[in-house]
C-alpha positions, -999 to 999 in steps of 0.1 A, spaced: 62 77 22 62 111 3 50 111 -34 53 142 -52 23 148 -76 36 154 -111 22 168 -148 18 131 -156 -3 122 -128 -27 149 -135 -62 148 -159 -71 179 -178 -87 195 -148 -52 200 -133 -61 173 -105 -46 136 -99 -65 115 -121 -78 89 -94 -68 57 -111 -31 72 -105 -36 70 -67 -43 31 -69 -7 28 -85 7 52 -58 -10 25 -32 7 -3 -49 40 17 -45 33 23 -8 27 -13 -5 61 -23 -20 79 7 0 60 -6 33 75 -40 29 114 -29 21 112 0 46 88 -9 70 89 -46 78 123 -48 67 116 -77 41 129 -67 7 100 -69 -20 120 -78 -51 132 -107 -32 99 -117 -18 84 -114 -55 116 -127 -75 134 -152 -52 107 -164 -28 79 -165 -56 54 -148 -34 27 -123 -43 4 -98 -31 -23 -91 -54 -48 -69 -47 -80 -87 -40 -105 -57 -30 -94 -20 -30 -120 14 -23 -108 47 -16 -127 78 -4 -114 111 -23 -115 138 0 -98 169 -15 -82 172 -51 -42 169 -51 -26 193 -80 10 189 -94 33 203 -71 16 190 -42 33 162 -23 14 137 -7 25 116 24 13 80 25 8 63 56 0 23 58 -19 12 83 -22 -26 90 -62 -29 99 -65 -69 97 -39 -98 94 -56 -132 88 -41 -167 76 -35 -153 40 -48 -121 38 -42 -88 52 -62 -54 52 -40 -23 50 -55 11 53 -34 42 35 -40 74 40 -25 101 19 -20 138 37 -8 172 22 2 196 50 -19 180 76 -48 176 54 -61 143 47 -64 145 7 -78 105 1 -81 73 21 -80 40 8 -86 3 18 -68 -26 2 -72 -64 9 -43 -83 -5 -36 -120 -6 -5 -139 -1 0 -161 -33 22 -185 -44 34 -172 -79 42 -207 -93 3 -218 -92 -13 -185 -81 -32 -200 -51 -34 -186 -19 -9 -196 7 -3 -187 43 15 -156 53 53 -169 63 62 -169 94 91 -144 91 65 -118 70 38 -126 98 63 -117 129 73 -84 111 36 -73 105 30 -83 141 57 -59 152 43 -33 126 8 -36 138 17 -33 178 37 1 165 4 11 149 -19 3 177 4 22 202 
């Protein structure tokens, strides 16, 4: 996914304000579902009532990004559990890694906010994607 760095993303030093990256990560996960897994994220949330809250996040900020840069965010499925998954999201600009984040998300029911097993259709799509990552 491509993300243009805008004025609103930057702090007074002219570089991306670090919490903005976590918002970009969340957007990358939404796009990954819709475009990478072919599972409409909005339908999953609004109709299937399944959520994917982040329960752990960390990031290494390697090189600052500035307004006008375009980041390419790539999603790698590192671990697939019963109800959780761990994603690696790397942000690159012109072939240089700018940041590398790790997210652990848990599939939850949006009715009672309890963890639920990853549904079979979503798990199958994730396994296909994971196989592609390993290849």
